[in-house]
C-alpha positions, 0 to 999 in steps of 0.5 A: 914879900911882894904885892903879888905874893901877898895877893896870891896868898889872900886868893888861896886862903879866900878860895879855901874858905869860900868853898869850905863854908859854902859846902858846909852850908849846902851839905845839910840841904842835899835832897834825900830822894832817889839819884835821878829825881828832879830835886837832885838835879835842881840841888846840884844846878843851884849848888853850881850856880850859887857857888859860881856867883858867890865866888865871883862876888866874894873874890871882888870884895876880898880883892878890894879889901886887900888893896885897902888894907895893903895901902893902909899898912904899907903906904904903897899903891897897887902896881898900875902895870904888869911887866913881862914877868907878871904877864908870863906868870899869869899865863902859866898859872892860867894854862895849868888851871885851865888844863886841870879844869878841862881834865876834870870836865872830861872826867865828869863827861866820862863818868856819864859814859860809864853809867855813873850817877849824875851826882858824880858828874856834878861833884867832879865838875865842882871839885875840878873847878876848886882844884883849878882855882887852888892850883892857879893861886899856888902856881902864881905864888911858886913862880913869884917866889922861885922865878919862871 
């Protein structure tokens, strides 16, 4: 298995774990008030903001740990350059990931047009961000295994 494949698998697993653990942590803190209370907006705003920051920091730490462990176990260094294949795979994965997130964003805005509760909008945004991250990692893994 190549470095890029292992990195994609680690990214996929870490994304799943970060999202699952954070959701399990935040679920009991959901406010009991009405659907339009300010506490509900505060909860969802905090949920999105902390999830974003936590995810970024966790991915940086996991990436550093992965590189340290990879170097200790294999004796190889992280590739210092990306060739055309790596760049093409990254572009394809980013494109698919962005399409999924933009579709989710439009769906979230559409939920407001059809008078759905604001919670539905936040849930759609969070889930589309999660699925776009998962899809990006799976796309990279697929293309590194099967080719472009």
